[in-house]
C-alpha positions in Angstrom: -119.2 25.4 79.3 -121.6 27.5 77.6 -119.4 30.0 74.9 -121.5 32.7 76.2 -119.8 32.5 79.7 -116.2 32.2 78.4 -116.6 35.3 75.8 -117.7 37.0 79.2 -114.9 35.6 81.4 -112.8 36.7 78.6 -114.3 40.2 78.5 -113.9 40.8 82.2 -110.4 39.5 82.2 -109.8 42.1 79.3 -111.2 44.7 81.8 -109.6 43.6 84.9 -105.9 43.3 83.6 -105.8 46.5 81.5 -107.0 48.3 84.8 -104.3 46.6 86.8 -101.6 47.4 84.5 -102.2 50.5 84.3 -102.5 51.0 88.0 -99.3 48.8 88.7 -97.1 49.2 85.6 -97.8 52.7 84.2 -94.6 54.3 85.0 -92.3 51.3 84.9 -93.6 49.8 81.6 -90.1 51.4 79.3 -88.2 51.3 82.6 -84.7 49.6 82.2 -84.3 46.6 84.4 -83.5 48.1 87.9 -84.3 47.4 91.8 -85.2 43.6 93.0 -82.9 41.3 90.8 -81.8 43.8 88.1 -78.6 41.8 87.3 -80.5 38.6 86.1 -83.3 40.7 84.4 -81.1 42.8 82.4 -78.9 39.0 81.5 -82.4 38.1 80.3 -82.8 41.3 78.4 -79.2 41.1 76.5 -80.3 37.6 75.7 -82.9 39.3 73.6 -80.5 41.9 72.1 -78.0 38.7 71.6 -80.5 37.4 69.1 -80.9 40.3 66.8 -77.1 40.9 66.9 -76.3 37.3 65.9 -78.9 37.1 63.3 -81.4 35.1 65.1 -79.2 31.9 65.9 -81.2 30.2 68.3 -78.9 27.6 69.4 -75.8 30.4 69.9 -77.8 32.2 72.7 -75.3 35.2 73.5 -75.2 38.0 76.0 -73.3 41.2 75.8 -70.5 40.0 78.2 -68.3 38.7 75.7 -66.7 36.3 78.6 -69.8 35.2 80.9 -67.3 32.9 82.6 -64.0 34.4 83.3 -62.6 31.0 84.3 -63.3 29.7 80.7 -60.2 30.5 78.7 -61.8 31.5 75.0 -59.9 32.5 71.4 -62.5 34.0 70.4 -65.0 35.2 73.0 -68.5 35.9 71.4 -70.7 36.0 74.6 -72.1 32.7 74.1 -73.6 31.0 77.2 -75.9 28.1 77.8 -79.4 28.9 79.3 -82.7 27.4 79.9 -84.5 27.4 76.6 -84.4 30.8 75.5 -87.7 30.8 73.4 -89.0 33.9 75.2 -85.9 36.2 74.4 -86.1 34.9 71.1 -89.8 35.8 70.2 -88.7 39.5 71.9 -86.3 39.7 69.5 -88.2 39.2 66.6 -90.8 41.8 67.8 -87.8 44.2 68.4 -87.3 43.8 64.8 -91.0 43.8 63.7 -91.1 47.3 66.0 -87.9 48.3 64.8 -86.8 49.2 68.7 -84.8 47.7 71.1 -86.6 49.6 74.1 -87.4 47.7 77.2 -90.8 48.3 76.4 -91.0 45.7 73.7 -90.1 42.8 76.4 -92.3 43.9 79.2 -95.0 43.8 77.3 -94.4 40.4 75.6 -94.0 38.6 79.5 -96.9 40.9 80.5 -99.5 39.8 77.8 -98.2 36.0 78.1 -98.6 36.0 81.8 -102.3 37.5 81.2 -102.9 34.9 78.8 -101.6 32.2 81.2 -103.7 33.4 84.2 -107.0 33.5 81.9 -106.5 29.8 81.3 -106.2 29.4 85.1 -109.5 31.5 86.2 -111.2 29.8 83.1 -110.4 26.3 85.3 -112.0 27.5 88.3 -114.8 29.3 86.4 -115.7 25.8 84.8 -115.5 24.1 88.7 -117.4 26.7 90.3 -118.5 30.0 88.6 -117.4 33.3 87.0 -117.2 34.6 91.0 -114.3 32.4 91.5 -112.6 32.4 88.5 -112.4 36.1 88.8 -111.1 36.0 91.9 -108.2 33.3 91.4 -107.4 35.7 88.5 -106.9 39.2 91.1 -105.1 36.6 93.7 -102.4 35.3 91.6 -102.3 38.5 89.7 -101.5 40.3 93.1 -99.4 37.8 94.5 -96.3 40.6 95.4 -93.9 38.6 93.8 -95.8 38.0 90.6 -97.3 41.3 90.5 -93.3 42.6 90.1 -92.3 40.6 87.6 -95.4 40.1 85.4 -93.9 42.9 83.5 -90.3 42.3 83.9 -87.6 39.8 82.3 -87.5 37.0 84.4 -88.6 33.4 82.6 -90.6 32.6 85.7 -93.8 34.3 84.8 -93.7 32.8 81.1 -93.0 29.4 82.6 -95.8 29.6 85.0 -98.2 30.9 82.5 -97.3 28.1 80.3 -98.1 25.9 83.5 -101.3 27.3 83.8 -102.2 26.7 80.1 -101.4 23.3 80.7 -103.1 22.7 83.9 -106.6 24.2 82.0 -106.1 21.4 79.1 -105.3 19.1 81.5 -108.5 19.2 83.1 -110.2 18.7 79.8 -108.4 15.6 79.5 -109.6 14.3 83.0 -113.1 15.4 81.9 -113.5 14.2 78.1 -110.2 11.8 77.7 -109.3 13.4 74.5 -105.9 12.7 73.5 -105.2 16.5 71.9 -106.0 18.0 75.3 -103.6 15.3 77.0 -100.9 16.3 73.9 -101.2 20.3 74.3 -101.3 19.6 78.1 -97.7 18.1 78.3 -96.6 20.5 75.1 -97.1 23.5 78.1 -95.9 21.7 81.0 -92.7 20.8 78.9 -92.4 24.4 77.3 -92.9 25.5 81.1 -89.8 23.2 81.8 -87.4 24.0 78.9 -87.6 27.7 79.9 -87.0 27.4 83.8 -85.8 23.7 84.9 -87.3 23.7 88.5 -90.7 23.3 86.1 -89.6 19.7 85.2 -91.4 19.2 88.7 -95.0 19.2 87.3 -94.2 17.5 84.1 -92.3 14.7 86.2 -95.6 15.1 88.8 -98.1 14.4 85.8 -95.8 11.1 84.7 -96.2 9.6 88.1 -99.6 10.7 88.7 -100.4 8.8 85.1 -98.5 5.6 86.1 -100.3 5.6 89.8 -103.4 6.1 87.8 -102.1 2.5 85.7 -101.6 1.0 88.8 -105.0 1.4 90.3 -106.9 0.3 86.5 -104.1 -2.2 86.1 -104.1 -0.7 82.8 -101.3 1.4 80.6 -102.5 4.2 78.3 -99.4 3.8 75.7 -100.2 7.2 73.8 -99.9 8.9 77.1 -96.4 6.9 77.6 -95.3 7.9 74.5 -96.3 11.7 74.7 -94.6 12.0 77.9 -91.8 9.8 76.7 -91.3 12.0 74.0 -92.0 15.3 76.1 -88.6 13.9 78.5 -86.7 13.4 75.4 -86.9 17.0 73.9 -85.9 18.5 77.9 -83.0 15.8 77.7 -81.8 16.5 74.3 -81.7 20.7 75.2 -80.2 19.6 78.6 -77.4 17.9 76.8 -76.9 20.3 74.2 -76.7 23.3 77.2 -73.8 20.8 79.0 -72.2 21.0 75.6 -72.7 24.7 75.3 -71.1 25.5 79.0 -68.1 22.9 78.2 -67.1 25.3 75.2 -67.7 28.5 76.6 -68.8 28.7 80.1 -71.9 29.9 81.5 -73.5 33.2 82.6 -75.9 31.6 85.2 -76.1 29.3 88.0 -75.6 25.9 86.7 -74.3 24.2 90.0 -76.5 22.5 93.1 -75.9 24.5 96.4 -77.6 22.2 99.1 -76.9 23.3 102.6 -74.2 21.6 105.2 -76.4 20.4 107.6 -79.7 20.9 109.7 -78.7 23.5 111.7 -78.2 25.8 108.2 -81.2 24.6 107.2 -83.0 26.2 109.7 -80.8 29.3 109.3 -81.8 29.4 105.5 -85.3 29.3 106.1 -85.7 31.9 108.6 -83.0 34.4 106.4 -85.7 33.5 103.1 -88.5 33.9 105.5 -87.6 37.3 106.9 -86.4 38.3 103.5 -89.3 37.4 101.3 -92.5 36.0 103.6 -94.4 39.0 102.6 -93.5 39.4 99.4 -94.5 36.0 98.5 -97.9 36.6 99.7 -99.4 39.5 101.4 -101.4 38.8 104.6 -104.8 38.8 102.6 -103.3 36.2 100.4 -102.1 34.0 103.6 -105.7 34.3 105.0 -107.1 32.8 101.7 -104.7 29.9 101.9 -105.5 29.0 105.1 -109.1 29.1 104.8 -108.6 26.9 102.2 -106.4 24.3 103.7 -108.8 24.2 106.9 -111.8 23.3 104.3 -109.7 20.9 102.5 -109.2 19.1 106.3 -112.6 19.6 107.4 -113.5 18.0 104.1 -111.3 14.9 104.5 -112.3 14.6 108.1 -115.9 14.1 106.9 -114.4 11.4 104.6 -116.7 12.9 101.9 -116.1 11.2 98.3 -114.2 13.2 95.8 -114.2 13.1 91.8 -112.0 11.8 89.4 -110.6 15.5 88.7 -110.0 16.3 92.5 -108.5 12.8 93.0 -106.3 13.1 90.3 -105.2 17.1 90.4 -104.5 16.3 94.4 -102.2 13.5 93.5 -100.5 16.0 91.3 -100.1 18.3 93.8 -98.8 15.8 96.2 -96.3 14.4 94.1 -95.2 18.1 93.1 -95.1 18.9 96.6 -92.6 16.4 97.6 -90.6 17.0 93.9 -90.5 20.7 95.3 -89.2 19.7 98.5 -86.4 18.0 97.4 -85.0 20.7 94.5 -85.8 23.2 97.1 -83.2 21.3 99.3 -80.6 21.3 96.4 -80.5 24.9 96.0 -81.7 26.1 99.7 -78.8 28.5 99.5 -80.7 30.4 96.9 -83.6 31.1 98.5 -82.7 34.1 100.9 -81.4 35.8 98.0 -83.7 35.0 95.2 -87.2 35.5 95.5 -88.7 33.9 92.6 -87.2 30.3 93.3 -90.2 29.9 95.5 -92.4 30.9 92.7 -90.6 28.4 90.8 -90.9 25.5 93.4 -94.2 25.9 95.6 -95.8 28.3 94.1 -97.4 26.0 91.3 -97.9 23.4 94.0 -100.4 25.7 95.9 -102.1 26.8 92.5 -102.5 23.4 92.3 -104.1 22.7 95.8 -106.0 25.5 95.5 -107.6 24.4 92.5 -108.2 21.2 94.2 -109.7 22.9 97.8 -112.4 25.2 95.3 -113.3 22.2 93.8 -114.1 20.9 96.7 -117.0 23.4 97.9 -120.5 23.0 96.8 -121.2 25.0 93.9 -124.6 27.3 94.7 -126.6 29.1 92.1 -129.2 30.8 95.0 -128.8 35.0 94.2 -128.3 35.7 98.0 -125.0 33.8 98.2 -123.9 34.7 95.0 -124.2 38.1 96.7 -122.2 37.7 99.1 -119.9 35.9 97.4 -119.3 38.7 94.8 -119.3 41.3 98.2 -116.5 39.2 99.6 -114.1 38.5 97.2 -114.4 42.4 96.2 -113.8 43.2 99.4 -110.6 40.6 99.7 -109.1 41.9 95.9 -109.4 45.6 96.7 -107.3 44.7 99.9 -104.9 42.7 97.9 -104.7 44.8 94.9 -103.4 48.0 97.4 -101.5 45.4 99.4 -99.3 44.7 96.8 -99.3 47.9 95.1 -97.8 49.0 98.7 -95.0 45.9 98.3 -94.0 47.1 94.9 -93.1 50.3 96.3 -90.9 48.7 98.9 -89.1 46.8 96.7 -88.3 49.7 94.4 -86.7 51.4 97.2 -83.3 52.8 96.5 -80.3 54.6 98.4 -76.6 54.9 98.5 -76.3 51.2 99.0 -78.2 50.4 96.0 -74.8 50.0 93.5 -76.9 48.6 90.8 -79.0 51.5 90.8 -76.2 54.1 90.8 -74.5 51.9 87.8 -77.7 52.4 85.8 -77.8 55.9 86.3 -74.3 56.3 85.8 -74.3 54.8 82.4 -78.2 55.8 81.2 -77.9 57.8 78.0 -73.8 56.7 77.6 -74.5 55.2 74.3 -75.0 58.7 72.6 -72.6 59.9 74.2 -69.7 57.5 73.1 -71.5 58.3 69.6 -70.3 61.8 70.1 -66.8 61.2 70.7 -66.3 59.1 67.7 -66.4 55.5 69.7 -67.4 52.9 67.5 -70.3 50.8 67.8 -67.7 47.9 67.6 -65.3 48.8 69.9 -65.1 46.4 72.8 -65.4 48.0 76.3 -63.6 46.7 79.9 -65.9 47.8 82.3 -64.0 47.9 86.0 -66.6 47.6 88.8 -69.4 47.3 86.8 -71.8 45.7 89.8 -73.6 44.0 87.3 -72.4 41.5 84.2 -74.1 43.1 81.7 -75.9 46.3 82.3 -73.6 48.7 81.4 -72.5 47.2 78.4 -76.1 47.0 77.0 -76.6 51.0 78.3 -73.4 51.8 76.4 -74.5 49.7 73.4 -71.6 48.2 72.9 -70.1 44.5 73.7 -67.4 44.2 76.4 -66.5 42.7 79.6 -67.3 43.4 83.0 -64.9 43.0 86.4 -67.7 42.5 89.4 -65.2 42.2 92.1 -62.6 44.4 91.9 -59.6 42.4 93.7 -56.5 43.3 93.0 -55.6 39.8 91.1 -59.2 40.2 89.3 -58.7 43.7 87.8 -54.7 42.7 86.7 -56.3 39.8 85.4 -59.0 42.1 83.4 -56.0 44.1 81.7 -54.9 41.2 79.8 -58.1 40.4 78.2 -58.8 41.8 74.6 -60.6 45.1 74.5 -60.2 48.8 73.0 -61.1 51.0 76.1 -61.7 50.7 79.8 -64.6 52.3 81.5 -65.0 53.3 85.3 -67.5 54.6 87.2 -65.8 58.0 89.1 -67.8 57.6 92.3 -65.9 53.8 92.4 -62.8 54.5 91.1 -60.6 55.6 94.5 -62.6 53.7 96.4 -63.1 50.5 94.5 -60.5 50.4 91.8 -57.3 52.7 92.7 -57.2 51.3 96.5 -57.2 47.4 95.1 -54.3 48.3 92.8 -53.0 51.4 93.2 -50.4 50.8 90.3 -53.6 51.0 87.9 -53.0 54.7 87.5 -49.3 54.1 85.8 -51.3 52.3 83.5 -54.5 54.3 82.3 -54.3 57.2 79.9 -58.0 59.6 79.7 -59.4 59.3 76.6 -62.8 61.3 78.2 -65.3 61.5 80.9 -68.7 62.9 81.2 -68.2 63.5 85.5 -70.1 60.0 85.9 -67.9 57.5 83.9 -64.2 58.0 82.5 -62.8 56.5 79.6 -59.3 55.0 79.3 -56.8 53.5 77.0 -54.3 51.0 78.4 -50.8 51.9 78.3 -48.7 48.6 77.7 -45.5 50.8 79.2 -46.3 52.0 82.5 -46.0 55.7 83.0 -45.1 57.0 86.9 -47.7 59.4 87.9 -49.8 60.5 90.9 -53.5 60.7 92.0 -54.0 64.4 91.3 -52.4 64.2 88.0 -54.2 61.2 87.1 -57.4 62.4 88.2 -56.5 65.6 86.0 -56.6 67.8 89.5 -53.4 69.3 89.1 -54.5 71.3 86.4 -57.8 72.9 87.8 -57.5 75.1 90.5 -60.0 74.3 93.4 -63.0 77.0 93.8 -62.1 76.7 97.4 -60.4 74.1 99.9 -60.8 73.4 103.5 -58.5 71.7 105.5 -58.5 70.8 109.2 -55.4 69.3 110.9 -56.8 70.1 114.3 -53.5 71.6 115.4 -54.6 75.1 115.2 -58.2 77.1 115.2 -60.6 76.2 112.7 -63.2 77.6 110.4 -66.9 78.1 111.6 -67.3 75.6 108.7 -66.0 73.0 110.7 -68.5 71.2 113.3 -67.4 68.5 116.2 -64.2 68.9 116.5 -63.3 67.2 119.2 -59.4 66.2 119.6 -57.4 63.7 121.4 -53.5 63.6 122.1 -53.6 59.8 123.0 -53.5 59.1 119.4 -52.6 61.3 116.4 -51.0 61.4 112.9 -48.8 64.6 113.2 -48.4 66.0 116.5 -49.7 67.0 119.3 -53.2 66.0 118.6 -56.1 64.4 116.0 -59.5 64.4 115.6 -61.6 61.9 117.6 -65.5 60.7 117.3 -65.2 59.2 120.6 -67.3 56.2 121.6 -70.4 56.3 122.4 -71.3 59.3 120.1 -72.9 58.6 116.6 -71.3 61.6 114.8 -68.1 63.3 114.3 -66.3 65.8 112.3 -68.6 67.5 110.1 -68.1 70.4 107.3 -71.0 72.6 106.3 -70.5 74.6 103.4 -74.5 77.0 102.7 -75.8 78.6 99.6 -73.0 77.2 97.6 -73.1 79.3 94.1 -70.9 76.8 92.3 -73.2 73.7 92.6 -76.0 75.7 91.8 -74.5 77.4 88.4 -72.7 73.9 87.2 -72.2 70.1 88.0 -68.7 70.2 90.2 -66.4 67.5 91.5 -65.4 67.2 95.1 -62.4 65.3 96.7 -62.0 64.5 100.1 -58.3 63.2 101.6 -57.9 62.1 105.1 -56.0 59.9 107.2 -58.2 57.4 109.8 -57.2 55.3 112.7 -59.5 52.5 114.4 -58.7 50.4 117.3 -61.2 48.3 116.3 -60.8 45.3 114.1 -61.5 45.9 110.2 -64.8 44.0 110.0 -66.1 45.9 113.3 -65.5 49.4 112.6 -68.9 50.4 111.2 -68.0 54.2 110.2 -68.8 55.9 107.5 -68.1 59.1 105.3 -70.9 60.7 104.5 -71.6 63.3 101.8 -75.4 64.7 101.5 -76.8 67.8 99.2 -79.7 69.8 100.2 -81.5 71.6 97.4 -84.3 74.3 99.5 -84.0 72.0 102.5 -84.9 68.6 100.5 -82.2 66.2 100.1 -81.0 65.5 96.2 -78.1 63.6 97.0 -76.4 61.1 99.7 -73.8 58.8 99.4 -72.1 56.8 101.7 -68.5 54.8 101.7 -67.8 52.6 104.6 -64.4 53.2 105.8 -63.7 49.8 106.5 -63.5 49.3 102.8 -61.3 51.7 102.3 -58.7 50.9 105.3 -57.4 47.4 105.8 -55.5 47.3 108.8 -56.1 48.4 112.5 -53.8 49.9 115.0 -52.0 52.0 111.8 -52.9 55.2 110.2 -54.0 54.9 106.7 -54.8 57.2 103.7 -58.2 57.7 102.1 -58.6 59.9 98.9 -62.7 60.1 97.8 -63.9 61.7 94.4 -67.6 62.9 94.5 -69.5 63.9 91.4 -72.0 66.8 93.1 -75.2 67.6 90.9 -76.5 71.0 89.8 -79.1 72.0 91.7 -82.0 74.1 91.5 -81.5 77.0 94.5 -78.8 78.9 96.0 -80.9 77.9 99.1 -78.6 74.6 99.6 -76.2 73.1 101.9 -73.1 71.0 101.0 -72.4 68.3 104.1 -69.7 66.0 104.5 -69.1 64.4 107.9 -68.2 61.3 109.8 -71.0 59.1 110.7 -70.6 56.0 113.6 -74.2 54.3 113.4 -72.6 51.2 116.2 -70.6 54.3 118.5 -67.8 52.5 118.3 -65.2 55.2 118.1 -62.9 56.4 115.2 -59.5 58.6 114.7 -58.8 61.1 111.7 -56.6 63.9 110.7 -55.4 66.2 107.9 -58.9 66.1 106.6 -58.6 68.1 103.4 -62.3 69.1 101.1 -61.7 70.6 97.8 -64.5 71.7 95.2 -63.5 71.6 91.4 
């Protein structure tokens, strides 16, 4: 390829990279790990921060979570964990020290630039085989693959491994055409780097090994230097794999390390259908699929015509075919993860698809006629614009959030908490126990303090966590009663409040329990409510209550109880308009009631909903599933919830709290009390 063509291609790539990056990432370039797989992304972010904290010890990767595996009993938990070769996180830590900041933008830009470099080399292969038009189109095709777009400025190593794989393909193409030893070395080097950083990329490396063995069989001649180079690659990969086993045996692991194959063919079908339903338009847009099927059709047509293929085409096809078999085997072993992890497809099948795209494009005859080139430019431009906008639309969907998104709620509750902890004198080296953290590292990173997290707040897990070596306990207010106290009511006798900011509360653990009640524990017994609204359904109701249907069939206190009848969707509601209190400041709202359901707990779909409107626009919406708040059916059970009400910008506001039953299965309630503090 002419030097001028490479320069021209590079200039175009830089222009389109800057344009698309600004279009997709202008509002998220410094965003803390959020939305899809925020958990895994914050773990990776934590590894980079861990290298700064441990002085750059590459072979002791650690997260902010001091006990990544609670089952592993450690005398001195340090957060050390086995992980795929963390060279990217290590490089990010160096950049953070260089720029003197640990803000997320350092990691995001590193990932973005690495990914774009890989895309440049991939598109350069196509430019060499066809022309600049095809090369540029492939660049945009990959860039706008929605999952790729999403993680390109993220934290997951799938992107950097794909990039290393693309660079390896470029040098492999050079080697096939020239058989220069240095090209093979560079190809294997980048294939190995991809595999080290993300284990599934051992598939392309293995495919390369088997393809070379196949070529030896055909030519009846072995290339010893290739064997040595590939052998060294496997030696390095194997050595680090064994080192990870050692780390896991000594420290436990924060990351998935076990195979999860399906039990039978029926489960295989169910999992594939579920993964398809969850991600099919996240893997590719309609335009992407159309292009893939067109190229696939052309490949079939080419083979039917039995046209000859060149050396590169034969070897790249064999590489893709072997990699496809490897991807199927690997995917089967971890199939249960596919419905919940969109990037697993990109770890396994996406490299195979790229290989076959390169193969298919190489089959298309090159044409230098101006009119056909103009047609190609117009056609590819139309497809490119459609793919760019379609991917953008999917990015917006992937960032949807709501009251169901407890990871995002947790992030919002902990944003800025590091400065708050500094202001109340909690030292940087204090160990924090976050109960109901929803992610292993995000709350700890945002507090800028190491510690422990409890993700499943069963009674057993809470009791176990209280025995760990920590200085302070942190609980989110919105989950305190519903997810912590409900599961382990006695915990209120072991906690002494240190401070709080209406989103989280900090406690000290009391070795000797002190008997208390819930109002005293919440410090509500010392506060006078701004207002209290009660409803026992036995007397005339305040006009702020609506849907106050009653029944004498079942009641908590004679003679009647409230009821949301079967086949009705909305039950009792309390509506307070033009609240001066929430216009002036942030408030607390407590909700207390007793509930009764005839249905099995799992089939009780009723919810308690709190909604705040400001000037006709909803600014706060939170729901709690009643089946997570009560434990038995055919029995009255008490429910106590606490909400932090945000300050609103207008006196034209409304507080609404109501019972919603989307399945219309019915539920009973009594002795409702709502208080604003």
